[in-house]
C-alpha positions in Angstrom: -20.8 -58.1 -34.3 -22.1 -54.5 -34.3 -19.5 -51.8 -33.8 -19.6 -50.2 -30.3 -20.1 -46.5 -30.0 -19.7 -44.9 -26.6 -21.7 -41.8 -25.4 -19.6 -39.5 -23.1 -20.1 -36.1 -21.7 -20.4 -33.9 -18.7 -23.6 -34.4 -16.4 -26.4 -32.3 -17.7 -25.1 -32.1 -21.2 -28.1 -34.0 -22.7 -26.2 -37.4 -23.1 -29.0 -39.5 -21.7 -31.5 -37.7 -23.8 -29.5 -38.4 -26.9 -29.1 -42.1 -25.8 -32.9 -42.4 -25.6 -33.3 -40.8 -28.9 -31.0 -43.1 -30.6 -32.0 -46.3 -29.0 -35.6 -45.9 -28.2 -37.0 -49.1 -26.7 -34.0 -51.1 -27.8 -32.1 -50.6 -24.5 -31.4 -52.3 -21.2 -29.9 -51.2 -17.9 -27.4 -53.2 -15.9 -24.2 -52.7 -13.9 -20.6 -52.6 -14.9 -18.7 -55.8 -14.1 -17.5 -55.7 -10.4 -19.0 -52.3 -9.6 -22.5 -50.9 -9.0 -22.3 -48.0 -11.4 -25.3 -48.1 -13.8 -24.5 -49.3 -17.3 -27.0 -48.4 -20.1 -26.7 -50.1 -23.4 -28.9 -50.0 -26.6 -29.0 -50.5 -30.2 -29.3 -48.0 -33.1 -30.6 -49.4 -36.3 -30.9 -47.3 -39.5 -30.2 -47.3 -43.2 -28.8 -50.9 -43.2 -26.2 -50.5 -40.3 -26.5 -51.5 -36.7 -24.5 -50.0 -33.8 -24.1 -51.0 -30.2 -24.5 -47.8 -28.2 -23.1 -47.6 -24.5 -24.1 -44.6 -22.4 -21.0 -44.0 -20.2 -21.4 -42.4 -16.7 -21.4 -38.6 -16.8 -18.0 -37.2 -16.0 -16.1 -33.9 -16.2 -12.7 -35.6 -16.5 -10.8 -38.8 -17.3 -8.5 -38.4 -14.3 -9.6 -41.1 -11.8 -10.9 -39.0 -9.0 -14.3 -40.6 -8.8 -15.7 -44.2 -9.5 -17.6 -42.8 -12.6 -14.5 -41.4 -14.1 -12.6 -44.8 -13.4 -15.5 -46.8 -15.0 -15.7 -44.4 -18.0 -11.9 -44.6 -18.6 -11.7 -48.2 -18.1 -14.4 -48.9 -20.6 -12.6 -46.8 -23.2 -9.2 -48.4 -22.6 -10.4 -52.1 -22.2 -13.4 -52.2 -24.5 -11.9 -49.9 -27.1 -15.1 -48.6 -28.8 -14.7 -47.8 -32.5 -16.0 -44.2 -31.8 -16.8 -42.0 -28.8 -19.5 -39.5 -29.3 -18.6 -36.6 -27.0 -21.9 -34.7 -26.2 -20.9 -31.1 -25.3 -23.3 -28.3 -24.0 -23.1 -25.6 -26.8 -24.2 -23.1 -24.3 -21.1 -23.9 -22.0 -18.7 -24.8 -24.7 -15.4 -23.7 -23.0 -16.1 -25.9 -19.9 -17.5 -28.9 -21.8 -14.6 -29.1 -24.2 -12.2 -29.9 -21.4 -13.4 -33.6 -21.6 -13.0 -33.6 -25.4 -9.3 -32.4 -25.1 -8.7 -35.3 -22.8 -10.1 -37.7 -25.4 -7.8 -36.2 -27.9 -4.8 -36.6 -25.6 -5.6 -40.3 -25.4 -5.9 -40.6 -29.2 -9.4 -41.8 -29.1 -11.5 -41.4 -32.3 -14.2 -39.0 -31.4 -17.1 -37.3 -33.0 -18.5 -34.2 -31.1 -22.2 -33.7 -30.7 -22.6 -29.9 -30.2 -25.8 -30.3 -28.2 -28.4 -27.9 -26.9 -27.8 -25.5 -29.8 -31.4 -24.2 -29.2 -30.4 -23.1 -25.6 -27.2 -21.5 -27.0 -29.2 -19.6 -29.5 -31.7 -18.3 -26.8 -28.6 -17.0 -25.0 -27.3 -15.2 -28.1 -24.5 -17.6 -28.7 -23.6 -18.6 -32.2 -21.0 -21.3 -33.0 -19.1 -22.0 -36.2 -19.2 -25.8 -36.1 -17.1 -26.3 -39.3 -14.4 -24.0 -37.9 -14.3 -25.8 -34.7 -14.2 -29.1 -36.5 -11.3 -27.9 -38.6 -9.3 -26.7 -35.5 -9.9 -29.8 -33.4 -9.5 -32.2 -36.4 -12.6 -34.1 -35.5 -16.3 -34.0 -36.9 -18.5 -31.5 -35.0 -22.2 -31.9 -35.5 -24.8 -29.3 -34.2 -27.6 -31.2 -32.4 -30.7 -30.8 -30.3 -31.1 -34.1 -28.5 -34.5 -33.2 -27.2 -36.1 -32.9 -30.7 -33.8 -35.3 -32.5 -32.2 -32.5 -34.7 -28.9 -33.4 -36.1 -29.2 -37.0 -35.1 -28.9 -38.3 -38.7 -25.9 -36.2 -39.5 -24.3 -37.2 -36.2 -24.7 -40.9 -36.9 -23.6 -40.6 -40.5 -20.3 -39.0 -39.4 -19.9 -41.8 -36.7 -20.4 -44.5 -39.4 -17.8 -42.8 -41.6 -15.2 -42.7 -38.7 -15.9 -46.5 -38.3 -15.5 -47.1 -42.1 -12.3 -45.1 -42.2 -10.8 -47.0 -39.2 -7.7 -44.9 -39.0 -5.7 -44.2 -35.9 -5.7 -40.8 -34.4 -2.5 -39.1 -33.4 -2.7 -38.2 -29.7 -3.0 -34.4 -29.1 0.0 -32.9 -27.3 -0.4 -29.5 -25.5 2.4 -27.5 -24.1 2.0 -27.4 -20.3 4.9 -25.1 -19.8 8.6 -25.5 -20.2 9.1 -27.3 -16.8 6.4 -29.9 -17.2 7.0 -30.4 -20.9 10.6 -31.2 -20.2 9.8 -33.6 -17.4 7.1 -35.3 -19.6 9.5 -35.9 -22.4 12.1 -37.5 -20.0 9.4 -39.6 -18.4 8.0 -40.6 -21.8 11.4 -41.9 -22.9 11.8 -43.9 -19.6 8.2 -45.3 -19.9 8.8 -46.4 -23.6 12.2 -47.9 -22.9 10.9 -50.0 -20.0 7.7 -50.9 -21.8 5.9 -49.6 -18.7 2.1 -50.1 -19.2 2.5 -49.4 -22.9 0.6 -52.4 -23.8 -2.5 -50.6 -22.4 -1.8 -46.9 -22.6 0.4 -44.6 -24.7 3.7 -43.5 -23.1 2.9 -39.8 -23.2 -0.5 -40.2 -21.6 1.0 -42.4 -18.9 3.6 -39.7 -18.0 0.8 -37.1 -18.0 -1.2 -39.3 -15.6 1.8 -39.5 -13.3 2.1 -35.8 -13.5 -1.6 -35.5 -12.5 -1.1 -38.0 -9.5 -3.8 -40.3 -11.0 -4.3 -42.8 -8.2 -5.3 -45.7 -10.4 -2.2 -45.3 -12.6 0.1 -44.8 -9.7 -1.2 -48.1 -8.1 -1.0 -50.0 -11.4 2.5 -48.8 -12.0 3.7 -50.0 -8.6 2.3 -53.4 -9.2 3.9 -53.7 -12.7 7.4 -52.2 -12.0 8.0 -50.7 -8.5 11.5 -49.4 -9.4 10.5 -47.5 -12.5 7.3 -46.3 -10.7 9.4 -44.8 -8.0 11.7 -43.1 -10.5 8.6 -41.6 -12.2 7.2 -40.4 -8.9 10.5 -38.8 -8.0 10.5 -36.9 -11.3 7.1 -35.6 -10.5 8.0 -34.6 -7.0 11.0 -32.7 -8.3 8.8 -30.8 -10.8 6.1 -30.2 -8.2 8.6 -28.7 -5.7 10.0 -26.4 -8.4 6.6 -25.2 -9.4 5.6 -24.6 -5.8 8.7 -22.6 -5.1 8.6 -20.5 -8.3 4.9 -20.2 -9.3 3.1 -21.3 -6.1 1.1 -23.9 -8.1 1.1 -27.7 -8.7 1.4 -29.8 -11.8 -2.2 -30.8 -11.7 -3.4 -27.2 -11.6 -0.8 -26.1 -14.3 -2.0 -28.9 -16.7 -5.7 -27.9 -16.2 -4.9 -24.3 -16.8 -3.0 -25.1 -20.0 -5.9 -27.2 -21.2 -8.4 -24.4 -20.6 -5.9 -22.0 -22.3 -5.8 -24.3 -25.4 -9.6 -24.4 -25.4 -9.8 -20.6 -25.1 -7.3 -20.1 -28.0 -9.5 -22.2 -30.2 -12.8 -20.4 -29.4 -11.2 -17.0 -29.9 -10.4 -17.9 -33.5 -13.9 -17.0 -34.7 -15.5 -20.1 -33.4 -17.9 -18.6 -30.9 -19.8 -15.2 -31.0 -21.9 -13.6 -28.4 -24.8 -11.5 -29.5 -25.5 -10.2 -26.1 -23.3 -9.0 -23.3 -21.8 -12.1 -21.7 -22.7 -10.8 -18.2 -26.3 -10.7 -19.2 -28.7 -12.5 -16.8 -30.0 -15.6 -18.7 -33.5 -17.0 -18.2 -32.3 -19.8 -15.8 -30.6 -17.1 -13.7 -33.7 -15.1 -13.6 -35.8 -18.1 -12.5 -33.2 -19.0 -9.9 -33.6 -15.5 -8.3 -37.0 -16.6 -7.3 -36.8 -20.4 -6.9 -33.5 -20.4 -5.0 -34.3 -17.4 -2.9 -33.3 -17.8 0.7 -36.8 -17.3 1.9 -39.1 -18.0 -1.0 -37.2 -21.0 -2.3 -37.9 -23.4 0.5 -41.6 -22.5 0.5 -41.9 -23.0 -3.2 -39.9 -26.4 -2.8 -42.5 -27.5 -0.2 -45.3 -26.4 -2.4 -43.9 -28.3 -5.4 -43.6 -31.6 -3.3 -47.1 -31.1 -2.0 -48.3 -30.6 -5.6 -46.6 -33.7 -6.7 -48.4 -35.8 -4.1 -51.7 -34.2 -4.9 -51.2 -34.9 -8.6 -50.1 -38.5 -7.9 -53.0 -39.5 -5.6 -55.7 -37.6 -7.5 -54.9 -39.0 -11.0 -53.9 -42.5 -10.0 -57.1 -43.1 -8.0 -59.2 -44.3 -10.9 -56.6 -46.7 -12.4 -55.9 -48.0 -8.9 -59.4 -48.9 -8.4 -59.6 -50.5 -11.9 -56.7 -52.8 -10.9 -58.2 -53.6 -7.4 -61.4 -54.6 -9.1 -59.5 -56.6 -11.7 -57.7 -58.6 -9.0 -60.9 -59.1 -7.0 -62.6 -60.4 -10.1 -59.7 -62.6 -10.9 -59.8 -64.1 -7.4 -63.5 -64.8 -7.7 -63.1 -66.4 -11.1 -60.4 -68.6 -9.9 -62.4 -69.5 -6.8 -65.2 -70.8 -8.9 -63.0 -72.8 -11.2 -60.7 -74.5 -8.7 -61.8 -77.0 -6.1 -61.2 -76.4 -2.4 -57.6 -77.3 -1.3 -54.0 -76.2 -1.1 -53.7 -75.4 -4.8 -56.6 -73.0 -4.6 -55.3 -71.3 -1.4 -51.9 -70.9 -2.9 -53.2 -69.2 -6.1 -55.8 -67.1 -4.5 -54.3 -66.2 -1.1 -50.6 -66.5 -1.9 -50.4 -65.2 -5.4 -53.5 -63.2 -6.4 -54.1 -61.5 -3.0 -50.4 -61.4 -2.2 -48.7 -60.1 -5.4 -51.9 -58.6 -6.7 -52.0 -56.3 -3.7 -48.6 -55.0 -4.7 -49.3 -54.7 -8.4 -52.6 -52.9 -7.7 -50.4 -49.8 -6.9 -48.6 -49.8 -10.2 -50.6 -46.7 -11.5 -49.7 -44.7 -8.3 -46.0 -45.7 -8.7 -46.0 -44.7 -12.3 -47.6 -41.3 -11.7 -45.1 -40.7 -8.9 -42.2 -41.5 -11.1 -43.6 -39.4 -13.9 -43.8 -36.5 -11.5 -40.2 -37.0 -10.3 -39.0 -37.3 -13.9 -40.5 -33.9 -14.6 -38.6 -32.3 -11.7 -35.4 -34.1 -12.6 -35.4 -33.5 -16.3 -36.4 -29.8 -15.9 -33.3 -29.2 -13.7 -35.3 -28.4 -10.5 -34.0 -31.3 -8.5 -30.5 -29.8 -8.6 -31.9 -26.6 -7.1 -33.5 -28.6 -4.3 -30.1 -30.0 -3.6 -28.6 -26.5 -3.6 -31.1 -25.1 -1.3 -30.9 -28.0 1.2 -27.1 -27.8 1.5 -27.5 -25.0 4.0 -29.8 -27.2 6.2 -27.6 -30.3 5.8 -24.4 -28.5 6.9 -26.2 -27.7 10.2 -26.7 -31.5 10.8 -23.0 -32.4 9.9 -23.7 -33.7 6.4 -22.4 -32.5 3.0 -24.3 -30.8 0.2 -23.7 -33.8 -2.0 -25.6 -36.0 0.4 -28.8 -34.2 -0.7 -28.8 -35.9 -4.2 -28.1 -39.3 -2.5 -31.2 -38.7 -0.3 -33.4 -37.6 -3.2 -32.3 -40.7 -5.2 -33.1 -42.9 -2.2 -36.7 -41.5 -2.0 -36.4 -38.0 -0.5 -39.3 -37.3 -2.8 -41.1 -40.6 -2.4 -40.5 -43.2 -5.0 -36.7 -43.7 -5.1 -34.5 -46.6 -4.0 -31.9 -46.8 -1.3 -29.5 -49.0 -3.2 -28.6 -46.3 -6.0 -28.7 -43.8 -3.2 -26.0 -45.7 -1.4 -23.9 -45.7 -4.5 -24.4 -42.0 -5.0 -22.4 -41.4 -1.7 -19.2 -42.3 -3.5 -19.0 -38.7 -4.6 -18.5 -37.7 -0.9 -14.8 -37.2 -0.1 -15.1 -37.1 3.7 -15.4 -40.7 5.1 -17.3 -39.4 8.1 -20.0 -37.5 6.1 -20.2 -40.4 3.7 -20.9 -43.0 6.6 -23.4 -40.7 8.2 -25.2 -40.3 4.9 -25.0 -44.2 4.3 -26.7 -44.8 7.7 -29.5 -42.3 7.2 -30.5 -42.9 3.6 -32.8 -45.8 4.4 -35.2 -43.4 6.3 -36.2 -42.0 2.8 -39.5 -43.1 1.3 -38.3 -45.6 -1.4 -40.7 -46.9 -3.9 -41.0 -50.1 -1.9 -42.6 -48.3 1.0 -45.1 -46.4 -1.2 -47.5 -49.4 -1.5 -47.6 -49.7 2.3 -48.3 -45.9 2.7 -50.8 -46.0 -0.1 -52.7 -49.0 1.4 -52.9 -47.4 4.9 -53.7 -43.9 3.6 -56.6 -45.3 1.4 -58.0 -47.3 4.4 -57.8 -44.6 7.1 -57.0 -41.2 5.7 -58.5 -41.2 2.3 -59.8 -37.6 2.6 -56.2 -36.3 3.2 -54.1 -38.4 0.9 -51.7 -35.7 -0.3 -51.5 -34.0 3.0 -50.6 -37.3 4.8 -48.0 -38.2 2.2 -46.4 -34.8 2.4 -46.2 -35.1 6.2 -44.7 -38.6 5.8 -41.9 -36.9 3.5 -41.2 -34.2 6.0 -41.1 -36.7 8.8 -38.6 -38.9 7.0 -36.3 -36.0 6.2 -36.5 -34.7 9.8 -35.8 -38.1 11.3 -32.8 -38.6 8.9 -31.3 -35.3 9.7 -31.8 -35.6 13.6 -30.2 -39.1 13.5 -27.3 -37.8 11.3 -26.7 -35.1 13.9 -26.8 -37.7 16.6 -24.2 -39.9 14.7 -22.0 -36.9 14.0 -21.7 -35.7 17.5 -21.2 -39.2 18.9 -19.7 -42.2 16.9 -18.9 -40.3 13.6 -17.4 -36.9 14.8 -15.8 -34.5 12.5 -16.3 -31.2 10.8 -18.5 -30.7 7.7 -16.6 -29.9 4.4 -17.6 -27.2 1.9 -20.0 -27.9 -1.1 -19.9 -26.7 -4.6 -22.3 -28.0 -7.3 -23.3 -27.1 -11.0 -26.8 -25.9 -11.5 -27.8 -27.0 -15.0 -30.0 -24.7 -17.1 -33.8 -25.2 -16.9 -35.1 -27.2 -19.7 -38.6 -28.2 -21.0 -38.8 -32.0 -20.5 -39.7 -33.9 -23.6 -42.7 -36.4 -23.6 -40.4 -39.2 -24.9 -37.8 -38.6 -22.2 -40.4 -38.5 -19.4 -42.2 -41.6 -20.8 -38.9 -43.6 -20.9 -37.8 -42.5 -17.4 -41.1 -43.2 -15.8 -41.6 -46.6 -17.5 -38.1 -47.8 -16.7 -38.6 -47.2 -13.0 -42.2 -48.6 -13.1 -41.1 -51.7 -15.0 -38.5 -52.3 -12.4 -41.2 -52.3 -9.8 -43.4 -54.6 -11.8 -40.4 -57.0 -12.3 -39.8 -57.0 -8.6 -43.3 -57.8 -7.9 -43.2 -60.6 -10.5 -40.1 -62.2 -9.2 -38.8 -61.3 -5.7 -42.2 -60.5 -4.2 -43.8 -63.5 -5.9 -41.2 -65.9 -4.4 -41.4 -64.3 -1.0 -45.2 -64.4 -1.1 -45.2 -68.1 -1.8 -42.7 -68.8 0.9 -44.8 -66.7 3.4 -48.0 -68.4 2.2 -46.4 -71.8 3.1 -45.3 -70.5 6.4 -48.8 -69.3 7.1 -50.5 -72.5 5.9 -48.3 -75.3 7.5 -48.4 -77.4 9.4 -52.1 -76.8 9.7 -54.5 -77.5 12.7 -54.2 -80.8 14.3 -56.9 -83.4 13.7 -58.1 -83.1 17.3 -58.6 -79.3 16.9 -60.3 -79.7 13.5 -62.7 -82.2 15.2 -63.6 -79.7 17.8 -64.7 -77.2 15.3 -66.6 -79.8 13.3 -68.4 -80.7 16.6 -69.3 -77.0 17.2 -70.7 -76.9 13.6 -72.7 -80.1 14.2 -74.1 -78.7 17.4 -75.4 -75.7 15.5 -77.0 -77.8 12.9 -78.7 -80.1 15.5 -80.5 -77.0 16.9 -82.4 -76.4 13.7 -84.9 -78.6 11.8 -83.6 -80.8 9.0 -85.5 -78.9 6.4 -83.5 -75.7 7.2 -80.3 -77.7 6.7 -81.6 -79.1 3.4 -82.6 -75.7 2.2 -79.0 -74.4 3.0 -77.4 -77.4 1.1 -79.7 -77.0 -1.9 -79.4 -73.3 -2.2 -77.5 -71.9 -5.1 -75.1 -68.9 -5.0 -77.7 -66.2 -5.3 -80.6 -68.2 -3.8 -83.1 -66.5 -1.3 -82.9 -68.2 2.1 -85.3 -68.1 5.0 -84.3 -66.2 8.0 -83.5 -69.4 10.0 -81.3 -70.7 7.1 -79.6 -67.3 6.8 -78.9 -67.2 10.5 -77.5 -70.8 10.5 -75.2 -70.0 7.5 -73.9 -67.0 9.5 -73.2 -69.0 12.5 -71.4 -71.8 10.5 -69.3 -69.3 8.7 -68.2 -67.7 12.0 -67.0 -71.1 13.3 -65.1 -71.7 9.9 -63.6 -68.2 10.3 -62.4 -69.1 13.7 -61.0 -72.3 12.5 -59.2 -70.6 9.7 -57.8 -68.0 12.1 -56.7 -70.8 14.5 -55.0 -72.6 11.7 -53.2 -69.4 10.7 -52.2 -68.8 14.3 -50.9 -72.4 14.5 -48.8 -72.1 11.5 -45.1 -71.4 11.5 -45.5 -67.7 10.7 -48.5 -67.5 13.0 -46.5 -68.8 16.0 -43.6 -66.3 15.3 -46.1 -63.4 15.0 -47.9 -64.5 18.1 -44.8 -64.8 20.2 -44.0 -61.2 19.3 -47.3 -59.7 20.4 -46.2 -59.2 23.9 -43.8 -56.5 22.7 -45.6 -55.4 19.6 -48.8 -54.6 21.3 -47.1 -51.5 22.8 -47.2 -50.1 19.2 -50.7 -51.6 18.5 -49.4 -54.3 16.2 -51.1 -57.7 16.2 -49.7 -61.0 15.2 -50.6 -60.7 11.5 -48.9 -57.3 11.3 -45.8 -58.9 13.0 -45.6 -61.5 10.3 -45.8 -58.8 7.5 -43.1 -56.6 9.1 -40.7 -59.5 9.4 -41.2 -60.3 5.7 -40.7 -56.6 5.1 -37.1 -56.7 6.1 -36.4 -58.7 2.8 -38.4 -56.1 0.7 -40.8 -53.6 1.9 -43.6 -54.4 -0.6 -43.8 -57.7 1.2 -45.7 -56.0 4.0 -48.6 -55.5 1.7 -48.4 -58.9 0.0 -48.2 -60.6 3.4 -51.1 -58.7 4.9 -53.1 -59.6 1.8 -52.3 -63.3 2.2 -52.8 -63.3 6.0 -56.3 -61.7 5.8 -57.2 -63.8 2.7 -56.3 -67.0 4.6 -58.6 -65.8 7.4 -61.7 -65.8 5.1 -63.9 -68.5 4.5 -65.6 -67.3 1.3 -62.7 -66.4 -0.9 -65.1 -64.9 -3.5 -66.1 -62.2 -1.0 -62.6 -60.8 -0.4 -62.5 -57.1 -1.0 -59.4 -54.8 -1.4 -56.9 -55.0 1.4 -57.6 -51.4 2.3 -61.3 -52.2 2.7 -60.4 -55.2 4.8 -58.3 -53.3 7.2 -60.7 -50.4 7.5 -63.5 -52.9 8.6 -61.3 -54.9 10.9 -61.9 -54.1 14.6 -58.2 -54.6 15.5 -57.3 -51.7 13.2 -57.8 -48.0 13.6 -56.3 -44.7 12.3 -53.9 -44.7 15.3 -52.7 -48.2 14.6 -52.2 -47.2 10.9 -50.3 -44.2 11.9 -48.0 -46.3 14.1 -47.5 -48.7 11.2 -46.6 -45.8 8.8 -44.0 -44.4 11.4 -42.5 -48.0 11.8 -42.3 -48.5 8.1 -40.6 -45.1 7.6 -37.7 -45.9 9.9 -37.2 -49.6 10.4 -34.5 -51.9 8.9 -33.4 -51.3 5.4 -34.1 -54.2 3.0 -31.5 -56.9 2.7 -30.1 -55.6 -0.6 -29.7 -52.1 0.9 -28.0 -53.7 4.0 -25.5 -55.5 1.8 -24.8 -52.3 -0.2 -24.2 -50.3 3.1 -21.9 -53.0 4.4 -19.9 -53.0 1.2 -19.7 -49.3 0.8 -18.7 -48.7 4.5 -16.2 -51.4 4.4 -17.6 -53.4 7.4 -20.6 -55.5 8.1 -20.9 -54.0 11.5 -22.5 -50.9 9.9 -25.0 -53.0 8.0 -25.9 -54.8 11.3 -26.0 -51.4 13.0 -28.5 -50.0 10.4 -30.8 -53.0 10.9 -30.7 -53.0 14.7 -30.7 -49.2 15.4 -33.3 -48.4 12.7 -35.7 -51.1 14.0 -35.3 -50.1 17.6 -35.9 -46.4 16.7 -38.9 -47.2 14.5 -40.5 -49.4 17.2 -39.8 -46.6 19.9 -41.4 -44.0 17.8 -44.4 -46.2 16.8 -45.0 -47.3 20.4 -44.8 -43.7 21.6 -47.3 -42.5 19.1 -49.7 -45.3 19.9 -49.5 -44.9 23.6 -49.9 -41.2 23.4 -52.9 -41.4 21.0 -54.5 -44.1 23.3 -54.0 -42.1 26.4 -55.7 -39.0 24.9 -58.2 -40.9 22.7 -56.7 -39.6 19.4 -57.4 -41.3 16.1 -59.0 -44.3 17.8 -61.7 -44.7 15.2 
């Protein structure tokens, strides 16, 4: 079995970039067992050795204050990787080494990747890596993850540590006389009572008790309540003494001493500054403009509008290629297969259903590429920083911004990881308000619906309409959050502090990997979940079929039409090939017969299980301009929003007589008399705000601790969405706006 190497480091230290550089395409993404924190794994193969690489969640500390820190620490303790590669930002060495010190305190074998040396050099910072290695007692390798510089030396040092396989003595720092004495006494008690020592070292357990580590405190109470209480009493005694004498707490004292230890190392000729340390760096200069109170928001709106212009402009051609491909595929299959249920399933259920979703893959890829550029460059963090001021006005926390962005604040995200991102929020009220409004963001699943409707009715203003949809979703989310915060979730907003990473030039490889990972997830969903739902909905739209009596009535109508023309005309129609010229009378008869067949197909669709459900809802849905076909699609969309597109594709395909003549769904809707720009606008609004998908509802219920909030999100969001869609349709109809 390949040795395991864990990558650990602060957020924005280049950890993921190094992971991509080491593993390339040999990686996969999942979740850690029992939790929904993303787990990335890959394989590094070179020079005859093979390593299993695990990218741990970004974390500043190993004290269990957040889920990411718990996950990272549990992996290190339970999985015991042979080596931890600690990626540190060379341009912020004093802060980044704080995590490295904690690894050393645990006695974990580490190799430090002194990353972003190019950024440090530009800032006039030079680092003596050999001296730092000597003082810390671990290998320190200068790297530039974006270019791959230092990768070979880093992995050679890692392999050497694996081969040596010797245990590291835990680092012991002096935390002051009071804490040191208490730690020594607690360590003796822990060792004598074998208290958690099968998992952790005694000194480290005592240190965690001193830091009030919630996970260790809970574990200790379960294992030995009496000894746990004794240790807690010792901590309380020290804490009281420190408060009365130094006006501080053990946790703060420990952190101060760690930073003091780091500072003492760096002052021993490890780091040199060419320029004045107060000098304004390039990132700071850029931020003077991009985060300016007045210019910043305008630039942000321009960037988002530019992203949508880029996406729609450059994806137009490949989208049309895919539409033509699926149209050709449907025609080819129509010629090969005989009429019947199998032909209907493959063409209407699969090709026109799933194909309608897959047709937007280029648009999705371009959108994800644009978002990856904003994310990797460091600009998205500035967006969160600027929006904090706005969010506080609506009773939310600045950390909510990133959860909104992840969920699709800039179209293309997903509500599920957005829900998970709310775990960083300490206030339960702000967290719940964020959870309930995240589904209003324009996730990647909604994009095909918007793209389809925009292409059909607003093709001249694609980027503008998409920009307005984004602004509308944010405005709706914030207004609902304010409503919730002054009614059912009252409470004051808490302060917000976040780190702004330096601006970086994204690498082509990193952008390609990020864009492809998200696009591939979309394709897999279309090939699995959407395919399954499309087949189920096709069956619901096909069965039970028209009764024989009804079919006979339509046959009689066709026979009556044929009795009105000479036999020679009927014979000409029967003998005619696919592209044969027909007389005017034969052409007219063909048209009348096709209209009867279309009425029969529509009647069969209405008579189906899904058709009956959709028709029964028309009494209500007509207020928003939705017909029974749209109702079917929106019900399916509760499972996954892409199903709206696939279901409409199937529904309109089943209503056609000549399956070879089916065009793209956008073309079909644009030509349908029941549709108009006003109806499309209502459907866009409804899609923006209605019930989250099933997976998101489950996640909201789990994260909020109650299924009532998941049910609330479904009921409240759908009611709000319908009210807004109906209002827009009725208003537009009354004033004759966007009717055609």
